[in-house]
C-alpha positions in Angstrom: -77.0 1.2 15.6 -78.2 -1.2 12.9 -81.6 -1.2 11.3 -82.3 -4.7 12.7 -81.1 -3.8 16.3 -83.5 -0.8 16.2 -86.6 -2.7 15.5 -89.2 -3.7 18.1 -90.2 -7.0 16.3 -93.2 -5.6 14.7 -93.2 -4.8 11.0 -96.1 -3.2 8.9 -96.2 -2.0 5.4 -95.8 1.7 4.6 -98.8 3.9 4.0 -99.0 5.0 0.2 -97.7 1.8 -1.2 -101.1 0.5 -2.6 -100.9 2.2 -6.1 -97.6 0.1 -6.6 -98.1 -3.0 -4.6 -101.5 -4.1 -5.2 -101.3 -4.3 -9.1 -98.1 -6.3 -8.5 -99.6 -8.7 -6.1 -102.6 -9.2 -8.3 -100.6 -9.7 -11.4 -98.5 -12.3 -9.5 -101.5 -14.3 -8.1 -103.2 -14.3 -11.5 -100.3 -15.7 -13.4 -99.7 -18.2 -10.6 -103.2 -19.6 -11.0 -102.8 -19.7 -14.8 -99.7 -21.6 -14.4 -101.7 -24.5 -13.1 -103.4 -24.6 -16.6 -100.4 -24.0 -18.8 -96.9 -24.1 -17.5 -95.7 -21.5 -20.0 -97.4 -18.9 -17.5 -94.6 -19.7 -15.2 -92.3 -17.4 -17.4 -94.4 -14.6 -16.1 -95.4 -15.8 -12.8 -91.8 -16.3 -11.4 -90.5 -12.7 -12.2 -93.8 -11.3 -10.8 -93.6 -13.4 -7.6 -90.0 -12.2 -7.2 -91.0 -8.7 -7.8 -93.8 -8.9 -5.4 -91.6 -10.3 -2.5 -89.1 -7.5 -3.3 -91.7 -4.8 -3.0 -92.9 -6.2 0.4 -89.3 -5.7 1.5 -88.9 -2.3 0.0 -92.0 -1.1 1.5 -91.4 -2.6 5.0 -92.2 -0.2 7.8 -90.8 -1.6 11.1 -91.6 -0.1 14.6 -88.7 1.4 16.2 -87.4 1.9 19.8 -86.7 5.7 19.6 -83.1 6.9 20.3 -82.3 9.7 22.7 -81.3 13.2 21.5 -82.8 16.5 20.7 -82.6 15.8 17.0 -82.9 12.2 15.6 -82.4 11.1 12.2 -85.4 11.5 9.8 -84.3 8.7 7.5 -82.6 5.3 7.2 -79.4 5.8 5.0 -75.8 7.0 4.9 -74.7 10.4 5.7 -73.7 11.9 2.2 -72.4 15.3 3.0 -72.4 17.8 5.8 -72.1 21.4 5.1 -72.3 24.7 6.7 -74.8 27.2 5.1 -74.5 30.9 4.7 -77.3 31.4 7.2 -75.3 29.6 10.0 -77.3 26.4 9.7 -75.7 23.1 9.0 -77.1 20.7 6.5 -77.0 16.9 7.0 -77.8 15.1 3.7 -78.7 11.4 4.2 -78.6 9.1 1.1 -81.4 6.4 1.0 -80.7 3.6 -1.2 -83.5 1.2 -2.5 -82.5 -1.3 0.4 -83.4 1.1 3.1 -86.8 1.6 4.8 -88.4 4.4 2.9 -90.6 5.8 5.7 -89.3 9.1 7.1 -89.8 10.4 10.7 -90.1 13.5 12.4 -86.5 14.7 13.7 -88.0 16.3 16.8 -91.3 17.3 18.4 -93.2 20.5 17.3 -95.8 21.8 14.9 -95.7 21.5 11.2 -95.8 25.0 10.0 -95.4 24.2 6.1 -95.2 21.3 3.7 -94.4 22.6 0.2 -94.2 20.5 -2.8 -91.4 21.7 -5.4 -91.5 20.4 -8.9 -88.1 19.5 -10.3 -85.9 16.9 -12.0 -85.2 13.3 -11.2 -81.2 13.1 -11.1 -79.7 10.3 -9.1 -79.9 11.5 -5.5 -75.9 11.1 -4.9 -75.6 13.7 -7.8 -74.4 17.1 -6.6 -77.1 18.8 -8.6 -80.0 16.8 -7.1 -80.9 19.6 -4.8 -82.9 20.7 -7.8 -85.0 17.5 -7.9 -88.7 17.0 -7.2 -88.8 17.6 -3.4 -91.0 18.3 -0.4 -89.8 20.9 2.1 -91.0 20.7 5.6 -90.7 23.3 8.3 -91.3 22.5 12.0 -91.8 25.0 14.9 -89.9 23.3 17.7 -88.3 24.1 21.0 -85.1 24.8 18.9 -86.8 27.2 16.6 -87.7 26.6 13.0 -86.2 23.3 11.7 -86.3 22.6 7.9 -86.3 19.2 6.3 -86.3 18.2 2.9 -87.4 15.1 1.2 -85.7 14.6 -2.3 -86.8 12.3 -5.1 -84.1 10.5 -7.0 -83.9 8.8 -10.3 -86.0 5.9 -9.1 -88.1 7.4 -6.4 -90.5 9.8 -8.4 -93.3 10.0 -5.8 -93.0 11.5 -2.3 -96.1 10.8 -0.1 -96.5 13.2 2.8 -98.6 12.0 5.8 -99.1 15.3 7.4 -100.1 18.8 6.4 -99.4 22.2 7.7 -101.1 22.8 11.2 -100.4 19.2 12.4 -98.6 18.6 15.8 -96.1 16.1 15.6 -94.0 14.0 18.1 -90.5 13.0 17.8 -90.0 9.9 15.6 -93.6 10.2 14.3 -94.1 8.7 10.7 -94.6 11.7 8.6 -94.1 10.6 4.9 -92.7 8.0 2.5 -90.3 8.4 -0.5 -90.9 5.5 -2.8 -87.8 3.5 -3.7 -85.5 5.7 -1.7 -83.4 8.8 -2.6 -82.3 11.5 -0.2 -83.5 13.5 3.0 -81.7 16.7 4.1 -82.1 18.1 7.7 -80.9 21.5 8.6 -79.5 21.9 12.0 -80.3 25.4 13.6 -77.4 27.7 14.1 -75.1 26.9 17.0 -76.0 23.2 16.8 -73.2 20.8 15.7 -73.8 17.5 14.1 -73.0 14.3 15.9 -72.7 12.3 12.8 -69.9 12.1 10.1 -70.0 11.5 6.4 -70.2 7.8 5.7 -72.0 7.1 8.8 -75.2 4.9 8.7 -78.3 6.3 10.3 -81.5 4.7 11.4 -84.8 6.9 11.4 -86.1 7.8 14.7 -82.9 6.1 16.5 -79.6 7.8 15.4 -78.9 11.2 17.2 -78.0 13.9 14.8 -77.1 16.8 17.0 -74.2 16.9 19.3 -75.4 17.5 23.0 
């Protein structure tokens, strides 16, 4: 299902964008006003205006009609890899480009048992060693047991903004955090649960089913 077909028509701006967006909007507005006095300011006003428009697009947060499934995609993007872990779980890695919606959603309902920030590098998210990048590790207590999700920062996305903390109760598809400018989100399917997606498949947060029923 495409991003557009999953929308309900309402689009908001993501929480946590103000440190990036507001200074850009202010600079664009200021240079636009100065252009009325001196056309040379247009050299700054035009690119700042374009950057402001791009940031409004980057930080869009559309409402979604939730999909059906025990585990739904936590992120918009493309399935980068699927691999079996030594503990029996299956990791599904979803690559988020700068053009994707950057807001991540809870893959299933439960309670947040931990939200851990782990310092690291900033390799491109498609790099096989990006597992060691700056990341936030989530654990949810759910009807399926413990479910782990990891938000991984990339070369451009150097700030992860969690919306919830340990102890919070979360509903499936609820907005739980933001990765500025994209990167990667990994979801670990509990042992015995097979993925319903394949490498190269596009996913929509809160809509695309990840587990095979």
